N, C-alpha and C positions, 0 to 999 in steps of 0.2 A: 232629690238624689243627695247621697251621703259623700263626705270627703275623708280621705285618708288623713289621721291626725299626724302621721309621720312625715310623708312626703307632700301632702297637700294635693293628691291627684284626685280628681272627681271619679266616682265609681261608675263604670259602664252600665251596671244593672243595680236597680234600687235593692234587689234581693242578695247582692253578692256579699259575701262573709269575708272575703280578703281583697286586699288591694291588688289590682292586675300589675301595678308596676314595681312596688317594693315587697309585696307578699305579707304586709302588716294586716292584723286582724280589723275588721270594720265594725265589729260587734262591741258595743259600750258594755263595760264591766258592771256587774250588780253587786249589790252589797249582800253576799251569802254568808255573812259571819256565822248566823245561827245555824245554817244548814251545814256549814263546814264543821261544826261541832258534832253533827250527828253522823258524818260519814268519813271514812279514810280519805286523805287527799293524795292525789297523783302528783308526786314530785315534780315530774317532768312538764305537766300541765301547770302546776302552780308556778314553777320557775319561768315558764312561757308568759303566764299572765302577769307576773311581777315584771318581766322585761317590757311588757307593753305598757303597763301602768307607769313604770319609770319614764318611758319615752314621753308619755303624755304629761307627765309632770315636769319635764324640762331636762331630761338627760342629755339632750343634743347641745353640746357645748361647742360654741364657735361653728355652728352649723353640721357637725357631725357627732355621732355618738362618741361618749368618752372613751370607750375602748378604741375606736377608730382613730380618735385624735392622738391618743398616746401611742398607737402603733405607728401612726405617721411621723410623729416625733422621732421615735426610736429608729425608723427606717432611714430617717434624714441623718441620725447619727451613726449611721453604717451597719446596723442591725438587721439580720434576717428575722422575721417574725411569724409566729404561728398562733393562732387564737384558739381558745377552748381545748386546751390539751389535757387530756386525762393520763395522770401517771399513777403508778403503783409504788406504794411505800410500805414500811413495816406495820402500819396501822390500818392499811387499806388503800383504795383508790381515792385520789384527789384530783380536783380540776383547777387548773391554773388559767387564769383568764388570758394572759399573753406569755408565750415563751420567746424571748429574744436571744439571738446569739450572734457572735461575730468572731473572727479569727484575728488575733492580735499576736505578732511575732510567733506563728505557728502553734499558737495555744488557743483553742476554743473557749470563749468566755460564754457562760450561760447566765441570763438573768430572768428570774421570775417575777411577773407583773400581777399585782391585784388592783383592780379598779372599783371603786366604790362611788356612786352618786347619791348622797345623802341630803336630807333637809336640814340636818344639824351636824355638828363636829363628830369626826370619827372618834371613837372611844378606844380607851386602852385595850379593851377585850378584842377589838377587831385586829388590832396590830399583834397582840399576843397570839391570836389564833393562826394569822398568816406566819408569823415567826416559827410557831410550832408545826406548820404544815411544811415549811421549808427545811426544817431540821429532819422531819420524817422522811422526806424526798431526797435528803442530802443535797439540797441545792444551797450554794454558799452566798449568791447574790440575789438580792431582793428589792423590788420597787413598789412601792404603795402609792398609788396615784387616787386622790379624793377630793371631791369637791362638796361642802365649801372648803373645809380646813379640818385640822387636828386639834383635839384637846391638848392642854399642856402635858398631861400625863401620857397621852399616846405619842406626843412629840419626844418626850424623853426616853420612853421605852424603845421607839423606833431608833434613836440615835444611839442608845445603849447596845442595841442588837445589830448595828451596822447596817441598817436598812436605809435606802434612799426614800424620801418623803415629798411628794409633790402635792401642794394644795392647789385651789383654784387659781390664785395669782400666778404661781409658778407654771401651771397648765397653759394659761393665756400667754404668758411671756415666751414660753417655749414654742408654743404653736404659731405665734405672730413671728417669731423668729424664723420658723421654717417656711411660712407662707410669704413674708415680705422681705426678710433677711436676705434672701437670694438677689433682691433687685440692687443691692449695694454694689457700687462701682469702685475701682480700686483707687481712683483719686477723687475725693469729695471734700467739700468744704462745709464746716458746721458754722452757722451764724453765731450761736451762742452755746456754750457748754461748760460744765464744770470741769475745773482742771484735773488731769490725770496724776494723782499723787502717788500712786503705786504703779511701778513699772513692771515689765514682764518678769524679770529677775526677782523682785520682791514677791509678785503675786505667785510664782511658782516655787518659792523658797519651802523646803520641807524640814521642819524642826522636830525629827524623831531620831531615836537612836539607830536604827536600821534603815536609814534613808537610802543607802546604797541598794537596797532590795525594792525600792519604789522608784517608778519612772513617770515622766509626763505622758499620757496618752492623747489628750487633746486640750487645746487651749483656745478660748475665744474671748475677744474683748468686744462687749457688745454696748452700744451706745442707744440708751433708751429715752424717747421723747417725754417731756412735760411741758404743760402750758403754765406760764406764770402771768397772772393778772394783777396788775396794781390799780388801787382804787382809792377814791375819796368819797365820803358820804357825809351830809349834814341835813337835819331837818328838824322842824319845830311842830309841836302839837299843844293844843290847849284843851285842858279837862274842862268837865261841866261847871267847875268852880272858877273858871277863868284864870286858872293858873297855867303858865306856859312853861313847857319843858323843851330843852334843846338838846339835841343828841349829835355827836361827831364820831366818825371812825375813819380809819385809814389803814392800809397795809396791802397785803397781797394774798392770794389764794393759788395753791398749787393744784393742778389736776393731771392725772396719769393721761398721757396721750393715747394709750393703748386700750384702757378700758373705762376711762372716766371717772375713776375712783379718786377720792382725796386721801393722800397718804396720811396714815394716823401717827399721832405723836404722844409721848406721854406728857405728864404736868410740867416736867423739866423744861419744855421748849414752848408751852402755851403762850408765854409772853413774847415769844419770837415770831411764832407763826400762828395765824388764826386756825382754831380747830373747827372742823365741820363734822358734826355728829352724825353717825350712822351711815357714812360712806364707805368705810373700809372694814375688811375683815382681817386684817393682818394678824398674824399670830404673836404671841406674847414674846417669843424668842426672836422676833424681827424688829421689836420696837427700838432698841438701842441703836441698830443699823439705820433705822428711819429717822431717829432723832439726829444723827450725825448727818444724814443726807440733807434734812430740812434746815439744818444749821449751815450747811454749806450754800444752800440755796438763798440764804438770808444776805450772802455777799454778792458783789457784782461778778457775774460770770465772765469767763474768757470769750473773746470774740474772733471770728474769722480764723478758725484753726482748720488747717490742712490735715486730713486724715489718709494715711498711707498704709497699704498692706504691708504684713510683716512675713518672713519665711518661718517665723517661730509660731505664730499664732494667726487665727483667723478674725479680721475686723469685720463686724456686722452693725450697720447703722439702721436702726428702726424708724420707719416713718409713722406719723400719727395715724391712728385709725378714727379716733373722734374728731369731728370737724371743729374748727375754732368757734363757729357759730354755737354748736351745741355746748362747748365747754363755757363759752361765755354766759349762756343761758343758766347753766348750772351755777357759775359763780353769782350772778345776780339773785337767783333764787335762794342761795345760802346766805348772801349778805343780808337780805331781808329778814330771813329766819333768824340770824345771830343778832340782828339789831332790832328785834322786836322786844319792847320793854313793857312791863307790867307795874303800874304803881297803883297806890291806893289812896282814898280820900274819903272824908266825912262831908255830909250836907252841912251847911252852916248852921242849921238849927240844931244839929247834933254835936257840935263842937265840945260842948262841956259835958257831955254824956260820956262816960267812960266805956258803957257797955253798948253804946249804939253801934251798928254794923257799918263795916267800911265798903265802900263801893270800889269796884275794880275798874281801871282805865287802861286800856292797851293801846301803845302807840307803836307804829311800824312805818318804816320808810317806803316811799313809792319808787319804782323802778327810775322814774325820772329825777329823782333825787339822788341817785348814785351815779358817780361819774368814774368809767374805766379810764384810767389815765394812760395806760400802756399794757401791751400783751406781746409775749414773746415765747418762742419755743427754745427750751433748754435741753440739750441732751446731756444725759447723765452716764458716765462710764461704769461698767460692771464686769469684773473678771469672772469667767467661768471655767474652771480648770479640772479636768478628770485625771486622775492618777491610777496607775495599775501595778500590781505587785509582781515582781519579778521572781519567778521560781528557780531557785538554784538546785540543780541535781547533783 
């Protein structure tokens, strides 16, 4: 019996072609690349097959399809949404993944959304095409949601075009905010947190000439959880020449409590915070912000802070999704990786031979030689402010 690759439901009949629960195809795709070159492609069928392949390759982000996740986030922000909308423009008919709209001060705001689930960064071409589509349809507000992220050129183009760009990290944070942010109570205490150095007035300050034509539509103060593990390590190894090498290390590792990633930092702060390679896919335009954040975490956090709701903004306290045990295992694994040392030596009989090959000796710590001194959850404040333009008639 076959199982649906989308919802996991077992097929009632071995000859079934579609899932009786979600309707997804149960037929595995074949490689028909050569046949495709010989006959015309039905665009509707091709798109349907692409969607099925995309779902099988991991489109489901946080348990739902990318479009569904984005739609849920927008609905939580007060939008009414409609998916797969076909609109007519000067150059023909175009399809928009999501059309979101809401009424703000008797004015209807329309937001067009493009969703892309790629295996690599979104290129500037995709952003350019989306911007051109919006101009053709005369839609002024656009959001491009994509995973994993955007190339630096695509990010720059999108910013210049006035588009909102959500990468994978943005999507996860916003989705968790929708799912677990609602659990926040009006009076909560944070055991450890970074100090709130920017108040509401500073966060909502507008430094533009026509600031009277701009107003605050929505403001949120989000407290995001991070694990901080302090450790010490010391071990010794003896190579075949009976030469003993001793290695020591200490410091701390930071792990995102929502997705288990290690925040990436630039070379400027590698001496402050240990770098774990390959764990984060943060875009280049976020590195400076991450540097500041990691430098802040190098200091002692505030303790026992009472969090109260405000009439000016909504306070959201996010709880960790990643368990402390899983975060600890990630730390131990990376301490071993970061403290694996390779040295070279020659056999005694070859000491005087300049051309004799050197032998490789690899030394790595055991888990038992690593001591986690302390672990704590530190909440980091982040302002998220939405502005809208006042239309003066």
